[in-house]
Predicted model as a PDB file, atoms N, CA, C, CB and O in Angstrom, pLDDT in the B-factor column:
MODEL        1                                                                  
ATOM      1  N   UNK A   1    -215.063-204.651 121.365  1.00 42.00           N  
ATOM      2  CA  UNK A   1    -213.857-205.439 121.466  1.00 42.00           C  
ATOM      3  C   UNK A   1    -213.091-205.046 122.727  1.00 42.00           C  
ATOM      4  CB  UNK A   1    -212.984-205.259 120.214  1.00 42.00           C  
ATOM      5  O   UNK A   1    -212.867-203.861 122.975  1.00 42.00           O  
ATOM      6  N   UNK A   2    -212.696-206.018 123.507  1.00 72.00           N  
ATOM      7  CA  UNK A   2    -211.919-205.759 124.711  1.00 72.00           C  
ATOM      8  C   UNK A   2    -210.435-205.852 124.390  1.00 72.00           C  
ATOM      9  CB  UNK A   2    -212.298-206.747 125.834  1.00 72.00           C  
ATOM     10  O   UNK A   2    -209.987-206.771 123.705  1.00 72.00           O  
ATOM     11  N   UNK A   3    -209.690-204.892 124.896  1.00 76.00           N  
ATOM     12  CA  UNK A   3    -208.254-204.903 124.686  1.00 76.00           C  
ATOM     13  C   UNK A   3    -207.590-205.673 125.820  1.00 76.00           C  
ATOM     14  CB  UNK A   3    -207.697-203.463 124.594  1.00 76.00           C  
ATOM     15  O   UNK A   3    -207.882-205.431 126.991  1.00 76.00           O  
ATOM     16  N   UNK A   4    -206.718-206.579 125.487  1.00 89.00           N  
ATOM     17  CA  UNK A   4    -205.974-207.331 126.487  1.00 89.00           C  
ATOM     18  C   UNK A   4    -204.587-206.715 126.591  1.00 89.00           C  
ATOM     19  CB  UNK A   4    -205.896-208.853 126.125  1.00 89.00           C  
ATOM     20  O   UNK A   4    -203.643-207.136 125.923  1.00 89.00           O  
ATOM     21  N   UNK A   5    -204.494-205.706 127.448  1.00 90.00           N  
ATOM     22  CA  UNK A   5    -203.233-204.996 127.631  1.00 90.00           C  
ATOM     23  C   UNK A   5    -203.088-204.628 129.102  1.00 90.00           C  
ATOM     24  CB  UNK A   5    -203.165-203.725 126.731  1.00 90.00           C  
ATOM     25  O   UNK A   5    -204.074-204.386 129.798  1.00 90.00           O  
ATOM     26  N   UNK A   6    -201.870-204.593 129.549  1.00 90.00           N  
ATOM     27  CA  UNK A   6    -201.585-204.177 130.916  1.00 90.00           C  
ATOM     28  C   UNK A   6    -201.339-202.677 130.899  1.00 90.00           C  
ATOM     29  CB  UNK A   6    -200.359-204.951 131.512  1.00 90.00           C  
ATOM     30  O   UNK A   6    -200.512-202.182 130.133  1.00 90.00           O  
ATOM     31  N   UNK A   7    -202.055-201.966 131.742  1.00 90.00           N  
ATOM     32  CA  UNK A   7    -201.932-200.523 131.849  1.00 90.00           C  
ATOM     33  C   UNK A   7    -200.831-200.198 132.849  1.00 90.00           C  
ATOM     34  CB  UNK A   7    -203.278-199.876 132.270  1.00 90.00           C  
ATOM     35  O   UNK A   7    -200.818-200.728 133.960  1.00 90.00           O  
ATOM     36  N   UNK A   8    -199.916-199.333 132.455  1.00 93.00           N  
ATOM     37  CA  UNK A   8    -198.866-198.852 133.346  1.00 93.00           C  
ATOM     38  C   UNK A   8    -199.177-197.392 133.643  1.00 93.00           C  
ATOM     39  CB  UNK A   8    -197.427-199.026 132.713  1.00 93.00           C  
ATOM     40  O   UNK A   8    -199.300-196.588 132.719  1.00 93.00           O  
ATOM     41  N   UNK A   9    -199.304-197.042 134.913  1.00 93.00           N  
ATOM     42  CA  UNK A   9    -199.731-195.698 135.276  1.00 93.00           C  
ATOM     43  C   UNK A   9    -199.075-195.238 136.571  1.00 93.00           C  
ATOM     44  CB  UNK A   9    -201.245-195.645 135.410  1.00 93.00           C  
ATOM     45  O   UNK A   9    -198.528-196.036 137.333  1.00 93.00           O  
ATOM     46  N   UNK A  10    -199.144-193.939 136.797  1.00 94.00           N  
ATOM     47  CA  UNK A  10    -198.743-193.354 138.071  1.00 94.00           C  
ATOM     48  C   UNK A  10    -199.959-192.760 138.772  1.00 94.00           C  
ATOM     49  CB  UNK A  10    -197.655-192.277 137.862  1.00 94.00           C  
ATOM     50  O   UNK A  10    -199.830-192.129 139.822  1.00 94.00           O  
ATOM     51  N   UNK A  11    -201.132-192.959 138.196  1.00 93.00           N  
ATOM     52  CA  UNK A  11    -202.381-192.397 138.704  1.00 93.00           C  
ATOM     53  C   UNK A  11    -203.036-193.352 139.699  1.00 93.00           C  
ATOM     54  CB  UNK A  11    -203.345-192.092 137.544  1.00 93.00           C  
ATOM     55  O   UNK A  11    -203.502-194.426 139.318  1.00 93.00           O  
ATOM     56  N   UNK A  12    -203.072-192.966 140.962  1.00 89.00           N  
ATOM     57  CA  UNK A  12    -203.629-193.811 142.022  1.00 89.00           C  
ATOM     58  C   UNK A  12    -205.139-194.018 141.887  1.00 89.00           C  
ATOM     59  CB  UNK A  12    -203.324-193.204 143.373  1.00 89.00           C  
ATOM     60  O   UNK A  12    -205.693-194.939 142.489  1.00 89.00           O  
ATOM     61  N   UNK A  13    -205.803-193.175 141.108  1.00 89.00           N  
ATOM     62  CA  UNK A  13    -207.255-193.302 140.946  1.00 89.00           C  
ATOM     63  C   UNK A  13    -207.662-194.617 140.291  1.00 89.00           C  
ATOM     64  CB  UNK A  13    -207.785-192.148 140.125  1.00 89.00           C  
ATOM     65  O   UNK A  13    -208.814-195.032 140.421  1.00 89.00           O  
ATOM     66  N   UNK A  14    -206.752-195.279 139.595  1.00 86.00           N  
ATOM     67  CA  UNK A  14    -207.099-196.566 138.991  1.00 86.00           C  
ATOM     68  C   UNK A  14    -207.417-197.613 140.057  1.00 86.00           C  
ATOM     69  CB  UNK A  14    -205.956-197.059 138.098  1.00 86.00           C  
ATOM     70  O   UNK A  14    -208.204-198.528 139.814  1.00 86.00           O  
ATOM     71  N   UNK A  15    -206.817-197.483 141.221  1.00 84.00           N  
ATOM     72  CA  UNK A  15    -207.142-198.382 142.332  1.00 84.00           C  
ATOM     73  C   UNK A  15    -208.601-198.251 142.735  1.00 84.00           C  
ATOM     74  CB  UNK A  15    -206.242-198.096 143.535  1.00 84.00           C  
ATOM     75  O   UNK A  15    -209.261-199.250 143.021  1.00 84.00           O  
ATOM     76  N   UNK A  16    -209.101-197.034 142.760  1.00 84.00           N  
ATOM     77  CA  UNK A  16    -210.505-196.809 143.098  1.00 84.00           C  
ATOM     78  C   UNK A  16    -211.419-197.405 142.029  1.00 84.00           C  
ATOM     79  CB  UNK A  16    -210.786-195.305 143.262  1.00 84.00           C  
ATOM     80  O   UNK A  16    -212.446-198.003 142.351  1.00 84.00           O  
ATOM     81  N   UNK A  17    -211.051-197.243 140.765  1.00 84.00           N  
ATOM     82  CA  UNK A  17    -211.864-197.798 139.685  1.00 84.00           C  
ATOM     83  C   UNK A  17    -211.944-199.320 139.778  1.00 84.00           C  
ATOM     84  CB  UNK A  17    -211.295-197.386 138.325  1.00 84.00           C  
ATOM     85  O   UNK A  17    -212.990-199.909 139.509  1.00 84.00           O  
ATOM     86  N   UNK A  18    -210.858-199.939 140.151  1.00 83.00           N  
ATOM     87  CA  UNK A  18    -210.794-201.399 140.207  1.00 83.00           C  
ATOM     88  C   UNK A  18    -211.464-201.942 141.465  1.00 83.00           C  
ATOM     89  CB  UNK A  18    -209.343-201.865 140.149  1.00 83.00           C  
ATOM     90  O   UNK A  18    -212.281-202.860 141.390  1.00 83.00           O  
ATOM     91  N   UNK A  19    -211.121-201.379 142.615  1.00 83.00           N  
ATOM     92  CA  UNK A  19    -211.570-201.979 143.876  1.00 83.00           C  
ATOM     93  C   UNK A  19    -212.918-201.458 144.370  1.00 83.00           C  
ATOM     94  CB  UNK A  19    -210.541-201.740 144.933  1.00 83.00           C  
ATOM     95  O   UNK A  19    -213.700-202.227 144.927  1.00 83.00           O  
ATOM     96  N   UNK A  20    -213.200-200.195 144.183  1.00 84.00           N  
ATOM     97  CA  UNK A  20    -214.491-199.662 144.643  1.00 84.00           C  
ATOM     98  C   UNK A  20    -215.584-199.800 143.600  1.00 84.00           C  
ATOM     99  CB  UNK A  20    -214.346-198.206 145.025  1.00 84.00           C  
ATOM    100  O   UNK A  20    -216.708-200.194 143.909  1.00 84.00           O  
ATOM    101  N   UNK A  21    -215.241-199.470 142.353  1.00 84.00           N  
ATOM    102  CA  UNK A  21    -216.245-199.479 141.293  1.00 84.00           C  
ATOM    103  C   UNK A  21    -216.306-200.816 140.570  1.00 84.00           C  
ATOM    104  CB  UNK A  21    -215.960-198.375 140.300  1.00 84.00           C  
ATOM    105  O   UNK A  21    -217.200-201.041 139.754  1.00 84.00           O  
ATOM    106  N   UNK A  22    -215.357-201.710 140.865  1.00 82.00           N  
ATOM    107  CA  UNK A  22    -215.336-203.073 140.310  1.00 82.00           C  
ATOM    108  C   UNK A  22    -215.304-203.093 138.777  1.00 82.00           C  
ATOM    109  CB  UNK A  22    -216.552-203.844 140.797  1.00 82.00           C  
ATOM    110  O   UNK A  22    -215.906-203.966 138.152  1.00 82.00           O  
ATOM    111  N   UNK A  23    -214.607-202.141 138.186  1.00 84.00           N  
ATOM    112  CA  UNK A  23    -214.493-202.122 136.730  1.00 84.00           C  
ATOM    113  C   UNK A  23    -213.521-203.205 136.267  1.00 84.00           C  
ATOM    114  CB  UNK A  23    -214.030-200.730 136.236  1.00 84.00           C  
ATOM    115  O   UNK A  23    -212.527-203.473 136.942  1.00 84.00           O  
ATOM    116  N   UNK A  24    -213.798-203.826 135.129  1.00 84.00           N  
ATOM    117  CA  UNK A  24    -212.924-204.905 134.647  1.00 84.00           C  
ATOM    118  C   UNK A  24    -211.592-204.353 134.144  1.00 84.00           C  
ATOM    119  CB  UNK A  24    -213.619-205.697 133.527  1.00 84.00           C  
ATOM    120  O   UNK A  24    -211.508-203.210 133.693  1.00 84.00           O  
ATOM    121  N   UNK A  25    -210.567-205.173 134.228  1.00 87.00           N  
ATOM    122  CA  UNK A  25    -209.248-204.791 133.747  1.00 87.00           C  
ATOM    123  C   UNK A  25    -208.464-206.054 133.428  1.00 87.00           C  
ATOM    124  CB  UNK A  25    -208.497-203.916 134.792  1.00 87.00           C  
ATOM    125  O   UNK A  25    -208.754-207.125 133.962  1.00 87.00           O  
ATOM    126  N   UNK A  26    -207.482-205.926 132.564  1.00 90.00           N  
ATOM    127  CA  UNK A  26    -206.627-207.057 132.181  1.00 90.00           C  
ATOM    128  C   UNK A  26    -205.399-207.126 133.081  1.00 90.00           C  
ATOM    129  CB  UNK A  26    -206.197-206.939 130.700  1.00 90.00           C  
ATOM    130  O   UNK A  26    -204.904-208.208 133.399  1.00 90.00           O  
ATOM    131  N   UNK A  27    -204.927-205.977 133.477  1.00 92.00           N  
ATOM    132  CA  UNK A  27    -203.787-205.870 134.376  1.00 92.00           C  
ATOM    133  C   UNK A  27    -203.394-204.413 134.511  1.00 92.00           C  
ATOM    134  CB  UNK A  27    -202.597-206.714 133.871  1.00 92.00           C  
ATOM    135  O   UNK A  27    -203.429-203.663 133.535  1.00 92.00           O  
ATOM    136  N   UNK A  28    -203.021-204.009 135.714  1.00 92.00           N  
ATOM    137  CA  UNK A  28    -202.611-202.633 135.970  1.00 92.00           C  
ATOM    138  C   UNK A  28    -201.347-202.665 136.818  1.00 92.00           C  
ATOM    139  CB  UNK A  28    -203.746-201.821 136.677  1.00 92.00           C  
ATOM    140  O   UNK A  28    -201.253-203.414 137.790  1.00 92.00           O  
ATOM    141  N   UNK A  29    -200.380-201.841 136.433  1.00 95.00           N  
ATOM    142  CA  UNK A  29    -199.179-201.643 137.245  1.00 95.00           C  
ATOM    143  C   UNK A  29    -199.156-200.171 137.649  1.00 95.00           C  
ATOM    144  CB  UNK A  29    -197.861-202.055 136.460  1.00 95.00           C  
ATOM    145  O   UNK A  29    -199.052-199.287 136.799  1.00 95.00           O  
ATOM    146  N   UNK A  30    -199.252-199.923 138.936  1.00 95.00           N  
ATOM    147  CA  UNK A  30    -199.150-198.574 139.467  1.00 95.00           C  
ATOM    148  C   UNK A  30    -197.691-198.338 139.849  1.00 95.00           C  
ATOM    149  CB  UNK A  30    -200.107-198.365 140.695  1.00 95.00           C  
ATOM    150  O   UNK A  30    -197.144-199.020 140.715  1.00 95.00           O  
ATOM    151  N   UNK A  31    -197.073-197.363 139.191  1.00 96.00           N  
ATOM    152  CA  UNK A  31    -195.687-197.032 139.489  1.00 96.00           C  
ATOM    153  C   UNK A  31    -195.651-195.950 140.560  1.00 96.00           C  
ATOM    154  CB  UNK A  31    -194.937-196.571 138.213  1.00 96.00           C  
ATOM    155  O   UNK A  31    -196.279-194.901 140.416  1.00 96.00           O  
ATOM    156  N   UNK A  32    -194.925-196.207 141.615  1.00 95.00           N  
ATOM    157  CA  UNK A  32    -194.731-195.216 142.685  1.00 95.00           C  
ATOM    158  C   UNK A  32    -193.247-194.875 142.700  1.00 95.00           C  
ATOM    159  CB  UNK A  32    -195.219-195.760 144.103  1.00 95.00           C  
ATOM    160  O   UNK A  32    -192.498-195.294 143.582  1.00 95.00           O  
ATOM    161  N   UNK A  33    -192.850-194.103 141.696  1.00 94.00           N  
ATOM    162  CA  UNK A  33    -191.439-193.808 141.476  1.00 94.00           C  
ATOM    163  C   UNK A  33    -191.206-192.300 141.430  1.00 94.00           C  
ATOM    164  CB  UNK A  33    -190.949-194.465 140.177  1.00 94.00           C  
ATOM    165  O   UNK A  33    -190.630-191.795 140.467  1.00 94.00           O  
ATOM    166  N   UNK A  34    -191.640-191.591 142.441  1.00 91.00           N  
ATOM    167  CA  UNK A  34    -191.457-190.139 142.431  1.00 91.00           C  
ATOM    168  C   UNK A  34    -189.971-189.799 142.509  1.00 91.00           C  
ATOM    169  CB  UNK A  34    -192.226-189.482 143.603  1.00 91.00           C  
ATOM    170  O   UNK A  34    -189.208-190.448 143.225  1.00 91.00           O  
ATOM    171  N   UNK A  35    -189.578-188.783 141.772  1.00 92.00           N  
ATOM    172  CA  UNK A  35    -188.200-188.343 141.759  1.00 92.00           C  
ATOM    173  C   UNK A  35    -187.287-189.138 140.852  1.00 92.00           C  
ATOM    174  CB  UNK A  35    -187.671-188.385 143.114  1.00 92.00           C  
ATOM    175  O   UNK A  35    -186.085-188.875 140.802  1.00 92.00           O  
ATOM    176  N   UNK A  36    -187.836-190.111 140.129  1.00 93.00           N  
ATOM    177  CA  UNK A  36    -187.042-190.947 139.222  1.00 93.00           C  
ATOM    178  C   UNK A  36    -187.206-190.390 137.801  1.00 93.00           C  
ATOM    179  CB  UNK A  36    -187.488-192.468 139.298  1.00 93.00           C  
ATOM    180  O   UNK A  36    -188.316-190.073 137.373  1.00 93.00           O  
ATOM    181  N   UNK A  37    -186.096-190.278 137.087  1.00 95.00           N  
ATOM    182  CA  UNK A  37    -186.140-189.781 135.709  1.00 95.00           C  
ATOM    183  C   UNK A  37    -186.994-190.693 134.820  1.00 95.00           C  
ATOM    184  CB  UNK A  37    -184.713-189.669 135.137  1.00 95.00           C  
ATOM    185  O   UNK A  37    -187.018-191.906 135.026  1.00 95.00           O  
ATOM    186  N   UNK A  38    -187.692-190.122 133.836  1.00 93.00           N  
ATOM    187  CA  UNK A  38    -188.543-190.926 132.949  1.00 93.00           C  
ATOM    188  C   UNK A  38    -187.810-192.096 132.293  1.00 93.00           C  
ATOM    189  CB  UNK A  38    -189.125-190.046 131.878  1.00 93.00           C  
ATOM    190  O   UNK A  38    -188.380-193.180 132.174  1.00 93.00           O  
ATOM    191  N   UNK A  39    -186.584-191.905 131.871  1.00 93.00           N  
ATOM    192  CA  UNK A  39    -185.850-193.001 131.233  1.00 93.00           C  
ATOM    193  C   UNK A  39    -185.598-194.141 132.221  1.00 93.00           C  
ATOM    194  CB  UNK A  39    -184.514-192.491 130.662  1.00 93.00           C  
ATOM    195  O   UNK A  39    -185.630-195.312 131.841  1.00 93.00           O  
ATOM    196  N   UNK A  40    -185.349-193.804 133.475  1.00 94.00           N  
ATOM    197  CA  UNK A  40    -185.145-194.821 134.504  1.00 94.00           C  
ATOM    198  C   UNK A  40    -186.463-195.519 134.839  1.00 94.00           C  
ATOM    199  CB  UNK A  40    -184.536-194.192 135.770  1.00 94.00           C  
ATOM    200  O   UNK A  40    -186.478-196.725 135.082  1.00 94.00           O  
ATOM    201  N   UNK A  41    -187.566-194.772 134.856  1.00 93.00           N  
ATOM    202  CA  UNK A  41    -188.883-195.381 135.077  1.00 93.00           C  
ATOM    203  C   UNK A  41    -189.172-196.422 134.009  1.00 93.00           C  
ATOM    204  CB  UNK A  41    -189.988-194.306 135.084  1.00 93.00           C  
ATOM    205  O   UNK A  41    -189.659-197.514 134.303  1.00 93.00           O  
ATOM    206  N   UNK A  42    -188.867-196.071 132.765  1.00 93.00           N  
ATOM    207  CA  UNK A  42    -189.090-197.004 131.655  1.00 93.00           C  
ATOM    208  C   UNK A  42    -188.266-198.271 131.830  1.00 93.00           C  
ATOM    209  CB  UNK A  42    -188.747-196.340 130.317  1.00 93.00           C  
ATOM    210  O   UNK A  42    -188.766-199.378 131.633  1.00 93.00           O  
ATOM    211  N   UNK A  43    -187.019-198.104 132.197  1.00 94.00           N  
ATOM    212  CA  UNK A  43    -186.129-199.246 132.384  1.00 94.00           C  
ATOM    213  C   UNK A  43    -186.621-200.131 133.529  1.00 94.00           C  
ATOM    214  CB  UNK A  43    -184.691-198.769 132.657  1.00 94.00           C  
ATOM    215  O   UNK A  43    -186.663-201.354 133.393  1.00 94.00           O  
ATOM    216  N   UNK A  44    -186.990-199.521 134.651  1.00 94.00           N  
ATOM    217  CA  UNK A  44    -187.469-200.284 135.808  1.00 94.00           C  
ATOM    218  C   UNK A  44    -188.778-201.015 135.490  1.00 94.00           C  
ATOM    219  CB  UNK A  44    -187.667-199.351 137.014  1.00 94.00           C  
ATOM    220  O   UNK A  44    -188.926-202.195 135.806  1.00 94.00           O  
ATOM    221  N   UNK A  45    -189.729-200.304 134.861  1.00 93.00           N  
ATOM    222  CA  UNK A  45    -191.017-200.913 134.518  1.00 93.00           C  
ATOM    223  C   UNK A  45    -190.819-202.057 133.528  1.00 93.00           C  
ATOM    224  CB  UNK A  45    -191.977-199.860 133.930  1.00 93.00           C  
ATOM    225  O   UNK A  45    -191.446-203.108 133.663  1.00 93.00           O  
ATOM    226  N   UNK A  46    -189.963-201.861 132.546  1.00 94.00           N  
ATOM    227  CA  UNK A  46    -189.694-202.919 131.576  1.00 94.00           C  
ATOM    228  C   UNK A  46    -189.115-204.160 132.228  1.00 94.00           C  
ATOM    229  CB  UNK A  46    -188.750-202.419 130.511  1.00 94.00           C  
ATOM    230  O   UNK A  46    -189.479-205.280 131.868  1.00 94.00           O  
ATOM    231  N   UNK A  47    -188.218-203.970 133.181  1.00 95.00           N  
ATOM    232  CA  UNK A  47    -187.636-205.104 133.894  1.00 95.00           C  
ATOM    233  C   UNK A  47    -188.656-205.881 134.693  1.00 95.00           C  
ATOM    234  CB  UNK A  47    -186.549-204.633 134.805  1.00 95.00           C  
ATOM    235  O   UNK A  47    -188.629-207.112 134.719  1.00 95.00           O  
ATOM    236  N   UNK A  48    -189.559-205.164 135.347  1.00 94.00           N  
ATOM    237  CA  UNK A  48    -190.623-205.818 136.126  1.00 94.00           C  
ATOM    238  C   UNK A  48    -191.537-206.613 135.208  1.00 94.00           C  
ATOM    239  CB  UNK A  48    -191.445-204.776 136.919  1.00 94.00           C  
ATOM    240  O   UNK A  48    -191.917-207.739 135.528  1.00 94.00           O  
ATOM    241  N   UNK A  49    -191.888-206.032 134.073  1.00 93.00           N  
ATOM    242  CA  UNK A  49    -192.781-206.716 133.137  1.00 93.00           C  
ATOM    243  C   UNK A  49    -192.128-207.981 132.587  1.00 93.00           C  
ATOM    244  CB  UNK A  49    -193.170-205.778 131.985  1.00 93.00           C  
ATOM    245  O   UNK A  49    -192.772-209.027 132.509  1.00 93.00           O  
ATOM    246  N   UNK A  50    -190.873-207.893 132.210  1.00 95.00           N  
ATOM    247  CA  UNK A  50    -190.185-209.074 131.689  1.00 95.00           C  
ATOM    248  C   UNK A  50    -190.083-210.186 132.729  1.00 95.00           C  
ATOM    249  CB  UNK A  50    -188.797-208.697 131.205  1.00 95.00           C  
ATOM    250  O   UNK A  50    -190.262-211.361 132.408  1.00 95.00           O  
ATOM    251  N   UNK A  51    -189.799-209.820 133.953  1.00 96.00           N  
ATOM    252  CA  UNK A  51    -189.596-210.813 135.006  1.00 96.00           C  
ATOM    253  C   UNK A  51    -190.897-211.431 135.507  1.00 96.00           C  
ATOM    254  CB  UNK A  51    -188.865-210.186 136.160  1.00 96.00           C  
ATOM    255  O   UNK A  51    -190.915-212.594 135.911  1.00 96.00           O  
ATOM    256  N   UNK A  52    -191.991-210.661 135.485  1.00 96.00           N  
ATOM    257  CA  UNK A  52    -193.244-211.107 136.110  1.00 96.00           C  
ATOM    258  C   UNK A  52    -194.429-211.104 135.146  1.00 96.00           C  
ATOM    259  CB  UNK A  52    -193.564-210.226 137.297  1.00 96.00           C  
ATOM    260  O   UNK A  52    -195.576-211.023 135.586  1.00 96.00           O  
ATOM    261  N   UNK A  53    -194.175-211.189 133.853  1.00 93.00           N  
ATOM    262  CA  UNK A  53    -195.250-210.991 132.877  1.00 93.00           C  
ATOM    263  C   UNK A  53    -196.471-211.881 133.088  1.00 93.00           C  
ATOM    264  CB  UNK A  53    -194.720-211.223 131.510  1.00 93.00           C  
ATOM    265  O   UNK A  53    -197.595-211.402 132.934  1.00 93.00           O  
ATOM    266  N   UNK A  54    -196.304-213.120 133.425  1.00 94.00           N  
ATOM    267  CA  UNK A  54    -197.446-214.016 133.633  1.00 94.00           C  
ATOM    268  C   UNK A  54    -198.223-213.623 134.892  1.00 94.00           C  
ATOM    269  CB  UNK A  54    -196.969-215.483 133.738  1.00 94.00           C  
ATOM    270  O   UNK A  54    -199.454-213.642 134.895  1.00 94.00           O  
ATOM    271  N   UNK A  55    -197.507-213.269 135.955  1.00 96.00           N  
ATOM    272  CA  UNK A  55    -198.145-212.908 137.228  1.00 96.00           C  
ATOM    273  C   UNK A  55    -198.942-211.612 137.135  1.00 96.00           C  
ATOM    274  CB  UNK A  55    -197.095-212.777 138.317  1.00 96.00           C  
ATOM    275  O   UNK A  55    -199.872-211.411 137.915  1.00 96.00           O  
ATOM    276  N   UNK A  56    -198.603-210.736 136.207  1.00 96.00           N  
ATOM    277  CA  UNK A  56    -199.249-209.430 136.093  1.00 96.00           C  
ATOM    278  C   UNK A  56    -200.617-209.497 135.415  1.00 96.00           C  
ATOM    279  CB  UNK A  56    -198.357-208.487 135.328  1.00 96.00           C  
ATOM    280  O   UNK A  56    -201.420-208.575 135.556  1.00 96.00           O  
ATOM    281  N   UNK A  57    -200.885-210.557 134.695  1.00 94.00           N  
ATOM    282  CA  UNK A  57    -202.169-210.692 134.002  1.00 94.00           C  
ATOM    283  C   UNK A  57    -203.275-210.876 135.039  1.00 94.00           C  
ATOM    284  CB  UNK A  57    -202.144-211.892 132.997  1.00 94.00           C  
ATOM    285  O   UNK A  57    -203.207-211.763 135.890  1.00 94.00           O  
ATOM    286  N   UNK A  58    -204.285-210.029 134.954  1.00 92.00           N  
ATOM    287  CA  UNK A  58    -205.413-210.105 135.870  1.00 92.00           C  
ATOM    288  C   UNK A  58    -205.133-209.542 137.248  1.00 92.00           C  
ATOM    289  CB  UNK A  58    -205.843-211.507 136.002  1.00 92.00           C  
ATOM    290  O   UNK A  58    -205.918-209.750 138.173  1.00 92.00           O  
ATOM    291  N   UNK A  59    -204.019-208.828 137.399  1.00 95.00           N  
ATOM    292  CA  UNK A  59    -203.625-208.331 138.714  1.00 95.00           C  
ATOM    293  C   UNK A  59    -203.556-206.806 138.739  1.00 95.00           C  
ATOM    294  CB  UNK A  59    -202.277-208.921 139.116  1.00 95.00           C  
ATOM    295  O   UNK A  59    -203.345-206.152 137.717  1.00 95.00           O  
ATOM    296  N   UNK A  60    -203.740-206.270 139.933  1.00 94.00           N  
ATOM    297  CA  UNK A  60    -203.443-204.862 140.199  1.00 94.00           C  
ATOM    298  C   UNK A  60    -202.140-204.874 140.972  1.00 94.00           C  
ATOM    299  CB  UNK A  60    -204.616-204.125 141.004  1.00 94.00           C  
ATOM    300  O   UNK A  60    -202.083-205.371 142.097  1.00 94.00           O  
ATOM    301  N   UNK A  61    -201.093-204.327 140.372  1.00 96.00           N  
ATOM    302  CA  UNK A  61    -199.760-204.399 140.963  1.00 96.00           C  
ATOM    303  C   UNK A  61    -199.238-203.003 141.271  1.00 96.00           C  
ATOM    304  CB  UNK A  61    -198.792-205.135 140.025  1.00 96.00           C  
ATOM    305  O   UNK A  61    -199.561-202.036 140.581  1.00 96.00           O  
ATOM    306  N   UNK A  62    -198.430-202.916 142.315  1.00 97.00           N  
ATOM    307  CA  UNK A  62    -197.802-201.660 142.701  1.00 97.00           C  
ATOM    308  C   UNK A  62    -196.299-201.900 142.766  1.00 97.00           C  
ATOM    309  CB  UNK A  62    -198.360-201.130 144.074  1.00 97.00           C  
ATOM    310  O   UNK A  62    -195.827-202.824 143.429  1.00 97.00           O  
ATOM    311  N   UNK A  63    -195.556-201.044 142.058  1.00 97.00           N  
ATOM    312  CA  UNK A  63    -194.102-201.168 142.033  1.00 97.00           C  
ATOM    313  C   UNK A  63    -193.481-199.874 142.517  1.00 97.00           C  
ATOM    314  CB  UNK A  63    -193.595-201.521 140.616  1.00 97.00           C  
ATOM    315  O   UNK A  63    -193.763-198.804 141.978  1.00 97.00           O  
ATOM    316  N   UNK A  64    -192.629-199.968 143.540  1.00 95.00           N  
ATOM    317  CA  UNK A  64    -192.009-198.772 144.117  1.00 95.00           C  
ATOM    318  C   UNK A  64    -190.526-198.631 143.777  1.00 95.00           C  
ATOM    319  CB  UNK A  64    -192.174-198.791 145.611  1.00 95.00           C  
ATOM    320  O   UNK A  64    -189.833-197.800 144.364  1.00 95.00           O  
ATOM    321  N   UNK A  65    -190.045-199.421 142.851  1.00 92.00           N  
ATOM    322  CA  UNK A  65    -188.649-199.360 142.464  1.00 92.00           C  
ATOM    323  C   UNK A  65    -187.824-200.473 143.082  1.00 92.00           C  
ATOM    324  CB  UNK A  65    -188.073-198.035 142.845  1.00 92.00           C  
ATOM    325  O   UNK A  65    -186.763-200.833 142.570  1.00 92.00           O  
ATOM    326  N   UNK A  66    -188.322-201.018 144.193  1.00 93.00           N  
ATOM    327  CA  UNK A  66    -187.649-202.112 144.885  1.00 93.00           C  
ATOM    328  C   UNK A  66    -188.584-203.308 145.016  1.00 93.00           C  
ATOM    329  CB  UNK A  66    -187.160-201.658 146.272  1.00 93.00           C  
ATOM    330  O   UNK A  66    -188.231-204.437 144.677  1.00 93.00           O  
ATOM    331  N   UNK A  67    -189.764-203.035 145.508  1.00 96.00           N  
ATOM    332  CA  UNK A  67    -190.728-204.093 145.817  1.00 96.00           C  
ATOM    333  C   UNK A  67    -191.911-204.038 144.835  1.00 96.00           C  
ATOM    334  CB  UNK A  67    -191.231-203.959 147.284  1.00 96.00           C  
ATOM    335  O   UNK A  67    -192.412-202.966 144.495  1.00 96.00           O  
ATOM    336  N   UNK A  68    -192.332-205.215 144.398  1.00 97.00           N  
ATOM    337  CA  UNK A  68    -193.510-205.356 143.550  1.00 97.00           C  
ATOM    338  C   UNK A  68    -194.577-206.101 144.347  1.00 97.00           C  
ATOM    339  CB  UNK A  68    -193.169-206.106 142.213  1.00 97.00           C  
ATOM    340  O   UNK A  68    -194.362-207.230 144.789  1.00 97.00           O  
ATOM    341  N   UNK A  69    -195.731-205.454 144.523  1.00 97.00           N  
ATOM    342  CA  UNK A  69    -196.864-206.116 145.192  1.00 97.00           C  
ATOM    343  C   UNK A  69    -197.898-206.451 144.128  1.00 97.00           C  
ATOM    344  CB  UNK A  69    -197.490-205.206 146.324  1.00 97.00           C  
ATOM    345  O   UNK A  69    -198.330-205.575 143.377  1.00 97.00           O  
ATOM    346  N   UNK A  70    -198.287-207.692 144.065  1.00 97.00           N  
ATOM    347  CA  UNK A  70    -199.241-208.171 143.066  1.00 97.00           C  
ATOM    348  C   UNK A  70    -200.499-208.600 143.798  1.00 97.00           C  
ATOM    349  CB  UNK A  70    -198.649-209.350 142.215  1.00 97.00           C  
ATOM    350  O   UNK A  70    -200.453-209.462 144.676  1.00 97.00           O  
ATOM    351  N   UNK A  71    -201.621-207.996 143.433  1.00 94.00           N  
ATOM    352  CA  UNK A  71    -202.901-208.322 144.071  1.00 94.00           C  
ATOM    353  C   UNK A  71    -203.880-208.783 142.997  1.00 94.00           C  
ATOM    354  CB  UNK A  71    -203.475-207.094 144.856  1.00 94.00           C  
ATOM    355  O   UNK A  71    -204.214-208.045 142.071  1.00 94.00           O  
ATOM    356  N   UNK A  72    -204.325-210.017 143.151  1.00 89.00           N  
ATOM    357  CA  UNK A  72    -205.331-210.556 142.220  1.00 89.00           C  
ATOM    358  C   UNK A  72    -206.665-210.614 142.933  1.00 89.00           C  
ATOM    359  CB  UNK A  72    -204.926-211.972 141.692  1.00 89.00           C  
ATOM    360  O   UNK A  72    -206.728-210.825 144.144  1.00 89.00           O  
ATOM    361  N   UNK A  73    -207.750-210.422 142.160  1.00 78.00           N  
ATOM    362  CA  UNK A  73    -209.086-210.437 142.787  1.00 78.00           C  
ATOM    363  C   UNK A  73    -209.455-211.793 143.340  1.00 78.00           C  
ATOM    364  CB  UNK A  73    -210.136-210.009 141.792  1.00 78.00           C  
ATOM    365  O   UNK A  73    -210.542-211.960 143.894  1.00 78.00           O  
TER     366      UNK A  73                                                      
ENDMDL                                                                          
END                                                                             
């Protein structure tokens, strides 16, 4: 059974799994929020998901706290 869920991570290695190894994914959001408190990270990530939920499906996205880059295959 495949899970249809968007993965939220701070681990850059997921980019390698997706782009070099071509592993399937439903959606990934890479958070680049160093120095931000966990509660603030949650709030920021939640806001991005609510605002862009349709665009995030099938995409590898990077969010730095200000800018969201969405890359679809």
